[in-house]
N, C-alpha and C positions, 0 to 999 in steps of 0.2 A: 301731640297735636293730630297726627294722622289717625291714631286709634280713636280719639274723641270724635273726629269727623266721620269716621266709618259707620258708627251706629245710627246717626240720623238718616244717612243715605240708605242704610239697610232697611230701616223702619219705613222709609218712604216706598221702597220697592215692595215691601210686604203689604203695605196699605193699598197700593195700586193693584197688587195681585188679588187681595181679598175683595176689593171693590169690583174688579172685573168678574171675579168668580160669582159674587153675589148677584151681579147684573145678568149673568148668563141665563138663568131660568126664565126671566121675563122676555129676553130676546127669543129664546127657544119657543116660548109660548105664543108670541105673535107670529113667528115664522110658521109654526105648525098651524095656527089659525088661518093664516093667509093660504096655505096649501089646501086646507080643507075647504075654504071658501071657493077657490078656483075649481077644485074637483067637483064641487056641487053645482057649479055654474056651466061647466063644459058638457055639451051633448056630443057623445062620441060612441060609435059602435065598436071601437077598438078596446080590447081588454089589456093592452100593452102600453098604456100611458104612464109616464113617469113625470110626477109633478114635484118640483123642488124649489123652495124659496132660496134666493141668494143670501149669503151671510151678511149680516148687518155690520156696518162700520163699528169698530171697537170703541170709538169715541162717543157713540150715541148712548144716552142714558134713557132707558125706558122707565117711566114712572109707574108706581104701583096703582092698579086700578081695581076698585072693589066690584065694579060692574064688568061684565064681559066685554072685551074689545069688540067693535063692529068693523066689518070689512066691506068694501065696495070697489067696483071697477066699472069700466064702460064696456058696452057691447063690442065696440071696435077693438079694444085692448084684449078682450077675451078671445078674439079670433087670431091673435098673434101667438108666436112661440114664446115670446117674453111678455108676460102680462104684468101691467102696473096695477098694484093693489094699494088702496089707502086703508090703513088700520087706525081706528080712532078709539080713544077712551071717552065714553059718554059723560064721565063725571066732570072732567076738566077740559074737554075738547082738545086734548093733546093728540096729535096725529103724526103719522109718518107714511111716506110712500115707499113701497117695497116692490122688488122685481121677483116674479115667480116664473121659473122656466118650465114649459110644457114640452115634453118630448115624446114622440111616438116611437117606441122601441121595437126592434126586430132581432130575432135570433139569426146569426150567421155562422157558417162553418169556417174556421181558420185553422192554419197549421200551427202546431206547437213546437216545431223545430225546423231548422233549415233542411230543405229537401232537394235532392238532385233530380235532374230529368230522368224519366223512366221509372221513378219510384212509385210503388203501388200505395194508394191511400188506404189506411186501415183505421180501426178504432183507436189504436195507440197514438198515431201521429196527427190526429185531428181533435179539435175541441169545438164546442159551441159557446159563443158569447152573445151578449145582448148589446146592441148599439143603437144610437139614434138613427132613425130611418132616413132622415134628411142628410146624413153624412155619407150615404151610399151613392156612388156614381155609376155603378154597373150592376148587372144581374148577379146575384149570389145564391148560395144554397142555404136552406134553413135547418136541415137535418143531416146527420152523418150518413144515414142510409142512402142518400142521394149521391154520395161521392165515393163511398167505400167500394173498392174494386176497380176504380179508375186509376190511370197513370198520369203523372205530370209530364208536360211537354217541355218545361223549362225549369231552371233553378228558381226556387221560391223561398223567401225569407220567412222566419218564424213570425207568427202574428198576422200574416197577410191573409185576407179573406180569399177563399176558394171561389173562382169564377169559371164559367163554362169554357172560356178561351184558354184556360190553363190545362184543361184535361182532354183525355181521349179514353173512352172505354175500349174502343177498338182503335188501334193506331195503324197508320199506313205501313203496309208490309207484314202485318200480323197474319198468321195462319188461323183461319176461323172456320166455323161450320156454317154452311148455308142451309137453312131449313125452308124448303119449298113446299107450299100447301096448294093442293088442288082438290077442291070440294072437301071431302072428309079424309083424303089421303095426305100423308106427310112424307116427303122424300128429303133425305139429308145427304149432303156431299161436302167436300172440302173446297175452300177458296182462299184467296189472298186479298186482303183489304187494299184498295187503291187510294183510300183517303182516310184521314182521321175522322172519328165520329163519337158523339156521346149518345146516351140512351134516347131512343126515339128519332135520332137523325137518320136520314136516308143517304147512303154513301154508295160509291161504285166498288164493286167486288168482281174479281176475276175468278171464274170457275176453273179449278185446277185441272179438271178433266177435259172439258170442252174448250177451255181458254176463252170462252165468251165473257165479256164484261157486262154485268147486270146492275141494276139499282136494287138495293136491299136496305131494310130498316134494322138498325142496331137494337137488339133485344137484351143482350148482356155483354160481358167483357170477352166472350168467346164465340158468340153466335149472332147471326143476322137472319132475318126472315124475308121471304118474298112470296107473293101470291102469283101463281101461274094462271 
């Protein structure tokens, strides 16, 4: 009895699987059509838009349609990050409402390993990934070149975006070179950083010879500049 009952159940699962598989191309077709429709309707200067239709419920049966499906949405919906699109078969007026997500993506630099304070950022311990711009809550970097050579001020976990508050190109207490410019002349001397600073920041630096504290701009990880 158990063996006899097994086969009908097995056949039922096979039939369901074949039915779902057969239905997939039609679902993929209207999902792709909805994405193309939204892409054609959005006016944006950004070249980093990601447009993706949400997967349809597995219970939905999409009928065959000899004519191309038509798609439409409202101007209000097209301004949202989740766009409602109606896909219609002109032959039989079958239709379905679909959700298409529109995301403006941005490259950000992240760490690919756990890094301790004082560690120098390099090509090897950083990656660039693309994320939804709306998910960002703080200033980040978009290229590795912006962070390579800087040091971390605190322990940071793998996968975390690199932000200016984590870094110092010149860190407080560092011995650095002060490059003083006067007209066309350039004079270099040694100094001690009195503050943390990133590229372009103005920090206080103590001249090692005169002991005078001056304001200078960070130009790289070992040098600051000042105009006399």
